[in-house]
PAZADREN-761314 format. One line per field, with one value per residue (C-alpha): residue number from 1; z, y, x. Coordinates in steps of 0.02 Angstrom, whole numbers. Layout:
PAZADREN-761314
i c(NUM;...) .
z c(Z;...) .
y c(Y;...) .
x c(X;...) .
end
This chain:
PAZADREN-761314
i c(1;2;3;4;5;6;7;8;9;10;11;12;13;14;15;16;17;18;19;20;21;22;23;24;25;26;27;28;29;30;31;32;33;34;35;36;37;38;39;40;41;42;43;44;45;46;47;48;49;50;51;52;53;54;55;56;57;58;59;60;61;62;63;64;65;66;67;68;69;70;71;72;73;74;75;76;77;78;79;80;81;82;83;84;85;86;87;88;89;90;91;92;93;94;95;96;97;98;99;100;101;102;103;104;105;106;107;108;109;110;111;112;113;114;115;116;117;118;119;120;121;122;123;124;125;126;127;128;129;130;131;132;133;134;135;136;137;138;139;140;141;142;143;144;145;146;147;148;149;150;151;152;153;154;155;156;157;158;159;160;161;162;163;164;165;166;167;168;169;170;171;172;173;174;175;176;177;178;179;180;181;182;183;184;185;186;187;188;189;190;191;192;193;194;195;196;197;198;199;200;201;202;203;204;205;206;207;208;209;210;211;212;213;214;215;216;217;218;219;220;221;222;223;224;225;226;227;228;229;230;231;232;233;234;235;236;237;238;239;240;241;242;243;244;245;246;247;248;249;250;251;252;253;254;255;256;257;258;259;260;261;262;263;264;265;266;267;268;269;270;271;272;273;274;275;276;277;278;279;280;281;282;283;284;285;286;287;288;289;290) .
z c(-860;-986;-897;-1048;-1016;-824;-758;-623;-446;-372;-197;-213;-127;-185;-54;-157;-134;-1;167;340;391;561;582;696;787;642;586;670;634;550;723;805;679;707;535;599;472;301;367;432;299;174;140;268;420;551;607;777;818;722;787;962;1097;987;1089;1126;942;914;960;824;694;732;700;565;391;239;80;-65;-242;-334;-499;-614;-578;-648;-796;-739;-780;-604;-530;-678;-645;-457;-490;-627;-524;-370;-467;-521;-350;-288;-405;-386;-191;-199;-312;-191;-44;-114;-200;-72;89;56;146;77;24;83;-4;75;12;-47;-13;-124;-27;-39;119;264;287;455;480;605;660;660;547;390;312;141;231;299;123;82;222;278;431;512;604;457;341;217;117;95;-46;-99;-289;-285;-204;-380;-427;-264;-303;-469;-422;-254;-276;-461;-445;-592;-693;-685;-585;-459;-416;-401;-297;-180;-183;-157;-21;78;27;97;255;224;206;368;461;366;433;608;587;634;805;858;821;887;1055;1054;1027;1162;1282;1202;1220;1089;1005;1004;951;798;750;735;640;514;485;463;321;242;251;152;24;11;-14;-127;-246;-224;-308;-444;-472;-470;-584;-707;-711;-748;-875;-967;-1055;-895;-860;-987;-1002;-852;-735;-600;-605;-572;-421;-345;-384;-283;-138;-130;-129;29;137;309;299;122;179;358;261;135;260;413;346;453;488;662;656;808;753;573;570;382;339;246;46;41;147;69;-118;-47;19;-147;-242;-137;-169;-341;-377;-263;-292;-116;43;129;64;156;333;405;575;558;673;524;412;311) .
y c(-665;-590;-466;-364;-432;-414;-274;-164;-159;-12;-60;25;180;281;375;392;551;604;574;612;781;752;814;731;572;511;382;250;221;74;16;12;-90;-213;-257;-317;-472;-499;-636;-507;-392;-471;-545;-559;-483;-441;-267;-285;-405;-301;-124;-186;-75;69;121;284;338;277;421;527;389;396;575;575;593;523;633;555;580;657;628;502;322;322;232;195;20;-45;34;-31;-208;-192;-147;-292;-421;-375;-367;-536;-587;-521;-608;-774;-777;-721;-887;-990;-919;-955;-1136;-1197;-1110;-1062;-888;-704;-636;-473;-388;-294;-134;-96;53;100;210;265;282;270;291;266;117;37;-68;77;157;64;81;24;-72;-187;-253;-281;-314;-338;-245;-359;-218;-106;-248;-157;-216;-112;-114;2;-30;-15;-192;-256;-193;-257;-423;-452;-365;-431;-589;-642;-668;-558;-564;-545;-694;-664;-501;-571;-692;-547;-476;-650;-701;-532;-567;-729;-670;-556;-733;-790;-630;-678;-849;-807;-897;-741;-706;-880;-894;-715;-777;-940;-837;-730;-878;-966;-948;-863;-1022;-1080;-910;-901;-1090;-1015;-873;-995;-1099;-934;-874;-1051;-1060;-876;-952;-1106;-979;-875;-1062;-1077;-920;-950;-1113;-1061;-907;-1014;-1122;-974;-905;-1021;-874;-777;-887;-908;-1044;-1015;-914;-1037;-1077;-878;-898;-1051;-961;-809;-919;-1010;-849;-774;-947;-901;-1012;-934;-750;-790;-881;-743;-604;-671;-822;-947;-999;-998;-1105;-1070;-895;-934;-843;-867;-1044;-1127;-1101;-1284;-1263;-1113;-1193;-1342;-1250;-1133;-1290;-1372;-1236;-1208;-1398;-1433;-1259;-1299;-1208;-1377;-1425;-1276;-1356;-1291;-1307;-1512;-1613;-1689;-1545;-1511) .
x c(527;397;306;236;54;70;-33;57;0;-99;-22;148;209;361;451;620;709;595;685;600;506;545;730;856;819;730;862;961;1147;1223;1289;1126;1039;1172;1228;1404;1394;1331;1205;1103;1111;986;824;678;735;610;637;569;716;849;795;787;854;801;641;702;676;503;417;516;483;312;297;404;302;397;389;306;325;162;93;90;174;355;403;580;610;653;496;375;459;425;250;213;303;199;33;64;114;-53;-168;-66;-80;-270;-293;-191;-291;-453;-422;-290;-347;-524;-473;-475;-285;-253;-117;35;88;258;363;502;638;814;937;806;614;493;423;289;449;566;675;699;867;956;1083;962;906;724;615;442;366;216;159;104;99;220;360;506;649;779;785;955;959;930;1112;1184;1117;1184;1363;1398;1317;1316;1130;1055;911;730;680;816;745;564;616;667;495;415;524;472;286;308;331;161;74;153;81;-95;-89;-48;126;227;139;158;340;377;292;402;567;532;521;669;865;961;1012;831;767;900;836;653;701;784;620;546;645;651;464;460;579;458;313;410;432;222;206;325;246;70;113;183;30;-76;26;135;227;286;441;587;721;831;716;692;887;919;808;892;1060;1002;939;1102;1199;1126;1146;1197;1348;1420;1393;1486;1628;1637;1615;1737;1824;1725;1552;1456;1306;1218;1209;1130;965;916;978;1111;1134;1091;930;867;885;798;638;631;647;511;385;421;407;250;150;65;64;44;223;308;296;484;428;404;514;600;593;761) .
end
């Protein structure tokens, strides 16, 4: 990606190196957040679901205040990259909301953190991977995930990293459009299998929305994408399919436990968004959806 001419977003909060000012009880252990298998390890996890059962700690989290870095914005490459990608995503979705949805886009905040940080959805931890919290409308990311994406999944490159951010912002778009609330309500009335199926639809739609961003960003700036960029994103989507992660992690797959979609599904919906550039093309909840 050519980001030299991109403006950095100001909607970024840097909590790295801060930790909590609340003492004990402000974090939740790995066992509590239920990262027993890699399928719940990365991308788009709704913390309200993952942190279910941890309500006893919520009071401590609400009182804990994250320490923030002071002074000028960091010029570290990963930070600059994240700010520039988010800035482009903001401008692109502002235009898409105006032209396609005839509505006003409200950008999310992005929080950079290390290890653990309080959120309106509970304690966020590095082990959860990047995630979006609907309650505070913030995307959370430990920048070390970029290295994990490259080393563990062989999905390196600027666009693969940008896809991570765009996917989480896709969940924000769902929140703005009222999709998140409707799906959450339906999940509460559903069996576990049906609830998981709805989660898959949510994740696939966020993938499609990431593709919508990529399409419109490229149309607005023909120099933004370089040869091979889109392929990087598709490779990343394939790498984090539920079936592939479960096969790698436990040697077999349990389809009824899928919460994010198969590699084939994730690639399909990301590509669909990339090719169409239309929000209307991302109805993953249609009866005949892939």
